VOMIDO-488676 format. One line per field, with one value per residue (C-alpha): z, y, x. Coordinates in steps of 0.001 Angstrom, whole numbers, plus 500000, padded with zeros to 6 digits. Example, Ala and Ser with C-alpha at 12.3 -4.5 7.8 and 13.67 -1.06 7.14 Angstrom:
% residues 2
up: c(507800;507140)
north: c(495500;498940)
east: c(512300;513670)
//
This chain:
% residues 374
up: c(588500;589633;593258;592928;591561;594477;597112;595371;595413;599130;599948;597890;599708;603089;602130;601107;604373;606581;604824;606267;609772;609482;608109;610954;613556;612153;612170;615796;617666;621406;623871;626573;630159;633123;635584;639123;641571;644937;646538;645141;646329;643310;642589;643135;645137;648663;647317;645344;648482;647406;643646;641900;639109;635759;633122;629793;626432;624738;624202;620765;619189;621105;623829;627470;630087;633526;636864;639830;643273;645778;648398;651433;653125;656592;658469;662221;665568;668834;672216;675748;678698;679238;675609;674934;671646;671461;668626;669372;668281;665522;662958;665288;667853;665566;664392;661704;660677;657573;658313;661159;658883;660089;657499;656841;657183;653927;654526;657709;658321;660819;659363;661238;660641;657257;655616;656245;653651;655540;654408;656708;656156;657776;658132;657142;657163;659097;661787;663129;662761;666518;666576;663457;665596;667430;664074;662869;666072;666275;662682;662886;666170;664650;661628;663679;666125;663563;660258;659863;657543;654273;655061;655600;653437;653878;651997;653256;652078;653281;652811;653166;650144;648360;648964;647891;647997;649392;649689;647672;649104;650631;653385;654308;657581;657266;653908;655336;658355;656153;654189;657312;658988;655931;656185;656811;657712;655581;653674;654123;655176;652708;654882;652912;649588;651125;652439;649133;647006;649283;648991;645221;644089;646581;648938;646315;644629;647143;646402;646656;648480;646020;645320;647352;646157;645668;648721;651313;652791;655346;654167;656957;657156;659980;659856;662075;662101;664128;662038;660850;657075;655252;651662;650377;647227;648479;651435;654615;653323;650115;652145;654438;651566;649584;652628;653179;649524;649424;652803;654463;658254;659476;662757;663694;666029;667129;667259;669243;672865;673799;676982;677894;681451;682775;686022;684392;685696;684692;681932;680419;679746;678897;675154;675754;678617;676808;678455;676009;672249;669836;666628;664789;667325;666772;663025;663588;665845;663191;660458;662639;663933;660521;659081;662036;663442;666599;667467;669841;671715;673186;674795;674527;671900;674745;675331;672002;672413;673689;671423;668333;669386;670041;666524;664998;667023;666042;662344;662451;664408;662637;661535;658145;657537;654125;653381;650544;651669;651505;651257;648623;646132;643869;645021;646481;649961;653038;654802;658459;659521;663048;664287;667739;669884;671788;673994;675292;677357;677426;674085;671664;667894;666024;662340;659673;660324;656876;653091;650163;647699;644523;641083;640362;643575;641796;640361;642572;643694;641890;644091;645689;644663;645992;649047;651872;654927;655650)
north: c(883236;882753;882540;885865;887641;886324;887631;891046;891281;890496;893266;895810;894929;895284;898679;899991;898813;900336;903726;905200;904121;905794;908991;909173;908612;911495;913822;913134;912717;912760;915285;913657;914673;914373;916561;915981;914619;916374;912939;912020;913871;915524;914672;918100;919065;920492;923918;923995;924012;926919;926400;927753;926189;926290;928026;926243;927684;926443;922674;921562;918198;916050;918698;917619;919417;919655;920883;921517;921231;924042;921770;923411;921145;922066;920419;920950;919815;919401;920084;919631;922019;920877;921549;917821;916303;914692;912104;909846;911997;911042;912874;913212;915122;918147;921050;923503;926963;929026;932721;931733;929353;925716;923288;919575;917634;915679;914047;913324;911560;911254;912147;910443;909964;911693;912834;916472;919024;921896;925351;927008;930775;932711;936485;937654;941401;943990;944173;940710;940935;940519;937411;935604;932931;932388;931925;929415;927384;927438;926301;923569;922278;922173;920172;917639;917310;916878;915645;911846;910129;908788;910306;914084;916758;920456;923441;926617;930115;933292;936755;940308;942568;939558;935831;933300;929485;928427;924720;922947;920187;917420;914840;915334;917292;917699;919470;921775;922557;923400;925980;927491;928036;930002;932640;936254;939297;942427;944404;945155;942837;941309;938848;938795;938294;935354;933669;934187;932883;929900;928859;929337;928075;925294;924271;924292;921282;919580;916273;913327;910111;907238;905345;907622;909567;913363;915600;913037;915257;918057;921452;923385;926716;927705;931470;932902;936705;939837;940361;943850;943980;947106;946031;943585;944205;941702;942571;940647;939712;938328;936177;934809;934100;932201;930121;929278;928415;926072;924433;925680;925888;928631;928384;931577;932105;935652;936853;939956;940126;943412;943455;939901;938770;936503;935807;933097;929786;927402;925221;924617;928338;929103;929466;931923;934004;937317;939522;942412;941815;944250;945219;942684;939994;940674;940236;936897;935848;936766;934847;931732;931923;932642;929474;927134;927316;928734;931665;931312;934086;932518;934167;931218;928482;925974;927339;925830;922226;920832;923155;921685;918179;919344;920801;917504;915576;918010;917747;913952;913804;915960;915741;916656;917956;918835;920515;922181;925753;926489;930204;930164;933034;933699;937267;937145;937724;936256;933511;932744;929094;927947;924375;923346;920224;920986;917888;918322;921460;922875;921395;923893;923537;924878;925442;928103;930830;931100;931218;933555;932797;932953;931665;929858;928671;926865;930125;932624;935472;938787;940862;944090;947229;947113;948968;948126;946066;945534)
east: c(613454;609868;611026;612952;609814;607760;610269;610395;606601;606514;609029;607097;603877;605537;606995;603558;602062;604795;605009;601769;602778;606179;604634;602132;604856;606907;603921;602983;606306;605517;607013;609109;608288;610636;608789;609932;607388;607081;607028;610443;613521;615179;618764;620270;623376;623062;624033;620765;618623;616452;616214;613135;611060;612774;610682;611115;610090;606917;607104;608253;608850;611396;611808;612314;610219;611878;610581;612900;611338;612033;613544;615166;617682;618984;621851;621924;623250;621348;622986;621664;622015;625590;626505;626778;625650;622208;622398;619406;616432;613987;611868;608871;610946;611365;609216;610332;609116;609840;609195;606842;604897;604981;606328;605945;609188;609493;612875;614805;618101;620911;624282;627113;630816;630834;634091;635012;636115;637699;638748;641328;641130;643965;643990;647491;646799;648789;646109;646975;650771;651298;649113;650370;652075;648766;646999;649549;649459;645644;645133;647786;646369;642886;643992;645944;643018;640238;641700;641452;643892;642417;639018;639107;640747;641506;642890;644587;643680;645364;643908;645162;644582;643069;642494;645105;645094;648473;647625;644947;642740;644829;644583;648245;648301;652064;651780;649101;651286;654278;652286;650735;654125;655290;652542;653544;651467;651082;648446;644747;641915;639417;637505;634247;636035;637911;634754;632929;635821;636451;632800;632514;635930;636637;633832;631064;632701;635020;636765;634359;635142;635566;632370;630121;627109;627329;627044;628034;630734;630545;631728;633437;635241;637598;638111;640869;640841;640142;636985;637890;637321;638476;639098;636476;634451;631870;629675;629086;625618;627215;629601;626898;624522;627140;628070;624398;623826;626828;625992;629178;629303;631652;633564;635381;638329;639070;642674;641693;642831;641193;639129;639995;639245;641989;640135;638020;639323;636541;638101;634642;634327;637953;637349;634530;635870;635982;633369;633465;633275;634891;633076;635227;634312;630614;631091;632836;629975;627397;629242;629264;625706;624142;625706;625196;628738;630299;632554;635496;637286;640440;643431;645797;645915;645554;642031;640993;642157;638849;636866;638519;637593;634020;633801;634921;632355;629584;630305;630167;626904;624342;620731;619294;615765;614306;610986;609076;608231;604513;605259;608029;608211;611203;611754;615275;613873;615537;613571;614232;614384;613559;613902;612689;612590;609349;609264;612815;613298;616783;617820;619350;619514;622519;621658;621882;619363;617804;618132;617554;614737;616804;615851;619124;620682;623522;624829;626674;624498;624730;627015;625902;627786;631353;632514;630385;629983;626374)
//
């Protein structure tokens, strides 16, 4: 009995001693801080390349404070005078400008042999009815030339009055071919809606390779069309911005055969032998150049064989530069990007031309009023 009283007394004494400490801890609970350091690359997807600082409400007990760094990440390819890839350059070979303001390169890497995630967008409107067989052959040839088994995947979207996914992401080139051969032409042309939807619904979150880190795939769009949009609710600017914000490179193939010169016999120039671009061709060219891709103006499908192989090589041999803009303001304004290789004359850099300073780059941009092609 005496021993039991002694143990009880000890517990009561301990309780009295611990109570003030517990009370003080509850009254002064610390605020947790996870602010990102500019020296450490934030773990955000490539689509969030122009994200702005997140404004949190006034700190309260147990609230986490977060800061998102405005990191701009640019993928690009370097070609020499002969249009051959230049894969051996290093960080010190490059200079980058943001709206004419020189920037410090914070991160640099060489991206080689990465898995591809490809969106095949086929124009099935009435305007290309006579060239539907050309579209089918061109897209099938591209997939069988570029798609690597167990590594790359693609989906097929057709568009006339509206976009439609006819084959979801798959690595089976045969399944993609079967869906492409079933396409038929009819209806209007909604190119910009198709590009926007393909970026938001498919290419913004493509299938990841097993065991790899996020954003270790290349997002590619192959757009085959005459470029003449007459039905989209999105504008051309909407489509380009969404492609830039989701890191999608657009390659365009024109189905137009107007003003084609057949006297060009140089095989190295066969895919670009058109000497007069239609208005639709110029739109296709703009879509490609603004996103870091290329536009092709072939007459025959055979003109594209080497071009397709070149595209595959380009996408597996790219550089990546990231920087924190010194002149960044969240005002929605378009910023031009320029990358140069000053010590190597004749080298050309193929990259997206800029970005929009938006507050929430992970969220689709607010569309402009419908009906327009800017």
